[in-house]
C-alpha positions as CSV (number, residue, x, y, z in Angstrom):
1,M,-11.1,5.0,-17.0
2,T,-9.5,2.8,-14.5
3,K,-10.1,3.3,-10.7
4,N,-7.1,3.3,-8.3
5,T,-7.7,0.2,-6.1
6,A,-5.0,1.1,-3.7
7,K,-6.3,4.8,-3.2
8,A,-9.9,3.3,-2.8
9,R,-9.0,0.8,-0.1
10,L,-7.3,3.8,1.9
11,R,-10.3,6.1,1.2
12,E,-12.5,3.4,2.9
13,G,-10.4,3.3,5.9
14,G,-8.4,-0.1,4.9
15,A,-5.1,-1.2,4.1
16,A,-3.6,-1.4,0.7
17,V,-0.7,-3.9,0.2
18,G,1.8,-3.8,-2.6
19,T,5.3,-4.6,-3.5
20,M,8.2,-2.9,-5.7
21,V,8.9,-4.0,-9.3
22,S,12.8,-3.4,-9.6
23,E,14.1,-5.6,-12.3
24,K,11.3,-7.4,-14.3
25,W,10.1,-5.0,-16.9
26,T,7.3,-7.1,-18.5
27,E,3.6,-6.7,-18.1
28,E,3.4,-10.3,-17.0
29,V,4.7,-9.4,-13.6
30,A,1.6,-7.2,-13.2
31,Y,-0.7,-10.1,-13.9
32,V,1.3,-12.4,-11.5
33,L,1.4,-9.9,-8.5
34,A,-2.6,-9.2,-9.2
35,A,-3.2,-13.0,-9.1
36,A,-1.1,-13.1,-5.7
37,G,-3.6,-10.5,-4.2
38,F,-1.5,-7.4,-4.2
39,D,-3.5,-4.1,-4.5
40,F,-0.8,-2.0,-6.1
41,L,2.8,-2.3,-7.5
42,V,5.6,0.4,-7.6
43,I,7.9,0.6,-10.6
44,D,11.2,1.8,-9.5
45,T,12.9,4.4,-11.5
46,E,15.0,5.8,-8.5
47,H,17.3,2.7,-8.3
48,G,15.8,0.6,-11.0
49,S,16.4,0.9,-14.7
50,A,13.0,1.1,-16.2
51,D,12.6,3.2,-19.2
52,V,9.5,4.8,-20.3
53,E,8.3,1.9,-22.7
54,S,8.6,-0.3,-19.6
55,L,6.6,2.0,-17.6
56,Q,3.8,2.1,-20.2
57,R,4.1,-1.6,-20.5
58,I,3.8,-2.6,-17.2
59,S,1.1,0.2,-16.3
60,R,-1.1,-1.3,-19.1
61,G,-0.7,-4.7,-17.7
62,A,-1.5,-3.7,-14.3
63,R,-4.5,-1.6,-15.3
64,S,-5.9,-4.6,-17.2
65,A,-5.2,-7.1,-14.2
66,G,-6.9,-4.6,-11.7
67,I,-3.9,-3.8,-9.7
68,A,-2.8,-0.1,-9.4
69,P,0.5,0.8,-11.3
70,L,2.4,3.5,-9.3
71,V,6.0,4.9,-10.0
72,R,8.9,5.7,-7.7
73,V,10.4,8.7,-9.4
74,P,14.0,9.4,-9.1
75,D,13.6,12.8,-7.5
76,I,11.1,15.7,-7.1
77,G,10.8,17.3,-10.5
78,Y,8.1,17.8,-13.2
79,P,9.9,15.7,-16.2
80,F,10.1,12.6,-13.9
81,I,6.5,13.0,-12.6
82,A,4.7,14.0,-15.7
83,R,6.4,11.3,-17.7
84,A,5.4,8.5,-15.2
85,L,1.9,9.7,-15.2
86,D,1.7,9.9,-19.0
87,A,2.9,6.5,-19.3
88,G,-0.3,5.2,-17.4
89,A,0.7,5.3,-13.7
90,L,-2.0,6.1,-11.1
91,G,0.3,7.8,-8.9
92,V,3.9,8.3,-7.7
93,M,6.2,7.6,-4.8
94,V,8.5,10.5,-4.5
95,P,11.8,10.2,-2.5
96,H,13.8,13.0,-0.6
97,V,10.7,14.9,0.6
98,E,11.8,17.1,3.5
99,T,9.7,20.2,3.6
100,A,6.3,21.4,2.8
101,A,7.7,23.3,-0.1
102,D,8.8,19.9,-1.5
103,A,5.2,18.6,-0.9
104,R,3.6,21.4,-2.7
105,E,5.9,21.1,-5.5
106,I,4.9,17.3,-5.9
107,V,1.2,18.4,-5.9
108,R,2.0,21.0,-8.4
109,C,3.5,18.3,-10.8
110,V,1.0,15.7,-10.5
111,K,-2.5,17.5,-10.6
112,Y,-4.1,19.3,-13.3
113,P,-5.3,23.0,-12.8
114,P,-6.9,24.3,-10.7
115,V,-5.2,22.1,-8.3
116,G,-1.9,21.8,-9.7
117,E,0.0,22.9,-13.1
118,R,0.5,19.6,-14.7
119,G,0.5,19.9,-18.5
120,F,-2.3,18.3,-20.4
121,G,-1.4,15.4,-22.9
122,L,-4.3,13.0,-23.3
123,R,-2.3,9.9,-24.1
124,S,-4.1,6.3,-24.8
125,A,-2.1,4.9,-21.9
126,V,-3.8,7.2,-19.5
127,T,-7.5,6.7,-21.0
128,D,-7.1,2.9,-21.5
129,Y,-7.4,3.6,-25.2
130,R,-10.9,4.9,-24.8
131,G,-11.7,8.5,-25.8
132,T,-12.9,11.1,-23.4
133,S,-13.2,14.8,-22.7
134,V,-10.6,17.2,-21.4
135,A,-12.8,17.9,-18.5
136,D,-13.4,14.3,-17.7
137,A,-10.0,13.3,-17.9
138,I,-8.9,16.0,-15.7
139,A,-11.6,15.3,-13.1
140,W,-10.7,11.6,-13.1
141,S,-6.9,12.1,-12.9
142,N,-7.2,14.6,-10.2
143,A,-9.3,12.3,-8.1
144,E,-7.7,8.9,-8.7
145,T,-4.0,9.8,-8.9
146,M,-2.2,9.2,-5.6
147,I,0.9,10.9,-4.0
148,M,3.1,9.0,-1.7
149,A,5.7,11.4,-0.1
150,Q,8.8,9.3,1.4
151,V,9.9,10.0,4.9
152,E,13.6,9.2,4.9
153,S,15.5,11.7,7.0
154,R,15.5,13.5,10.4
155,R,14.9,16.8,8.5
156,C,11.7,15.3,7.1
157,L,10.6,14.1,10.6
158,D,11.3,17.7,11.9
159,H,8.9,19.2,9.2
160,L,6.5,16.1,9.2
161,D,3.3,18.1,10.3
162,E,3.9,20.7,7.7
163,I,4.3,18.2,5.0
164,A,1.5,16.2,5.9
165,A,-0.8,19.4,6.1
166,V,-0.2,20.0,2.3
167,P,-3.6,19.3,0.5
168,E,-3.6,16.2,-1.8
169,I,-0.8,14.3,-0.1
170,D,-2.1,10.9,0.4
171,V,0.6,9.0,2.2
172,L,3.6,9.3,4.3
173,L,5.7,6.5,3.3
174,I,8.7,5.6,5.5
175,G,11.8,4.6,3.7
176,P,13.3,2.7,6.7
177,T,16.8,2.0,5.3
178,D,17.5,5.7,4.6
179,L,15.6,6.8,7.7
180,S,17.7,4.5,9.8
181,I,20.9,5.8,8.4
182,S,19.9,9.3,8.8
183,L,18.9,8.6,12.5
184,G,22.1,7.0,13.3
185,V,21.1,3.4,13.6
186,P,21.7,2.0,10.0
187,G,19.8,-1.1,9.1
188,Q,18.2,-1.4,12.5
189,M,14.6,-1.3,11.5
190,L,13.1,-2.1,14.8
191,H,15.6,-0.1,17.0
192,P,13.6,1.9,19.7
193,T,14.8,5.1,17.8
194,M,13.1,3.9,14.6
195,L,9.9,2.7,16.4
196,E,9.5,6.3,17.9
197,A,9.9,7.6,14.3
198,Y,7.2,5.2,13.1
199,K,5.0,6.4,16.0
200,Q,5.6,9.9,15.0
201,V,4.8,9.3,11.2
202,V,1.4,7.5,12.1
203,A,0.4,10.2,14.5
204,A,1.1,12.9,11.9
205,A,-0.8,11.0,9.2
206,N,-3.8,10.5,11.6
207,R,-3.8,14.3,12.6
208,H,-4.1,15.3,9.1
209,G,-6.4,12.5,7.4
210,R,-3.5,10.8,5.6
211,A,-2.4,7.3,5.5
212,A,1.2,6.2,7.0
213,G,2.9,3.5,5.3
214,I,6.3,1.6,5.0
215,H,8.4,-0.3,2.6
216,P,11.1,-2.6,4.0
217,S,12.4,-6.0,2.8
218,D,11.6,-7.7,6.2
219,I,8.0,-8.7,6.6
220,K,8.4,-8.5,10.4
221,V,9.0,-4.7,9.9
222,V,6.0,-4.4,7.8
223,Q,4.0,-6.3,10.4
224,Q,5.3,-3.8,13.1
225,G,4.2,-0.9,11.1
226,R,0.7,-2.5,10.5
227,D,0.5,-2.9,14.3
228,L,1.3,0.7,14.8
229,G,-1.2,1.8,12.5
230,M,0.1,2.1,9.1
231,R,-2.2,1.3,6.2
232,L,0.0,1.4,3.1
233,L,2.0,-1.7,3.4
234,M,4.6,-2.4,0.9
235,Y,6.8,-5.4,1.1
236,A,10.2,-6.4,-0.7
237,S,10.2,-6.4,-4.5
238,D,9.6,-8.8,-7.5
239,V,13.2,-10.3,-7.2
240,R,13.1,-10.7,-3.5
241,L,9.7,-12.4,-3.7
242,L,11.1,-14.7,-6.3
243,L,14.5,-15.3,-4.5
244,G,12.4,-16.1,-1.0
245,A,10.2,-18.5,-2.9
246,G,13.1,-20.0,-4.8
247,R,15.1,-20.6,-1.4
248,Q,12.2,-22.0,0.3
249,A,11.6,-24.6,-2.3
250,V,15.3,-25.7,-2.6
251,E,15.4,-25.9,1.1
252,A,12.3,-28.2,1.2
253,L,13.6,-30.3,-1.6
254,R,17.4,-30.6,-1.1
255,P,18.2,-34.0,0.4
256,P,19.9,-33.9,3.8
257,Q,23.6,-34.0,3.7
């Protein structure tokens, strides 16, 4: 069964680089992002409109291309999480995590017993269309499935150490836009208040053996996070990458007025 390349990089102490798939619901996008060198992609079902068939299609393409497919679920909840994983995702990015109880609920939904309480359904998308035993499937899934808890509010910052201490949480992932709004500096990703919050997240992650991460649309903010010690580095989305490359090409080719 497929190895989670993003989780492997983090386990080795390295950095994992990825982006969001927010509007292009085809498996070709996975091949393109893999060819570009990304370690993982996150299919957005919080703000995006992907259905279950899209999740399975993109996850299948990503697994084949060697890039880890993850899903941002709409909220903490078993139906959202189980459906994403059964479609072939190798992990979840979960918004609105504010307490240790939230983190424990995510683990309960993601992991099979004895770690969690996820119901077992051995779908072909999960096994790459190869048969396997129940025991092997459980061991593989519990080892390879990644959990990214989003840090998006002041309340989350207040409970950060408790959240990071929950076993099986892999990444404390900053959602900088929502966090900036919560901290009273909306959209100011490099404001001193935000930089202090970034440092707080990195410190908590390091204390508990987790990785810190960030997902902005400004590459300078990603670089700032990297320089502060973040190792899960997400930049922009499929559409923003296409838009940026298109604008750059037009600017280079348009005759002077």
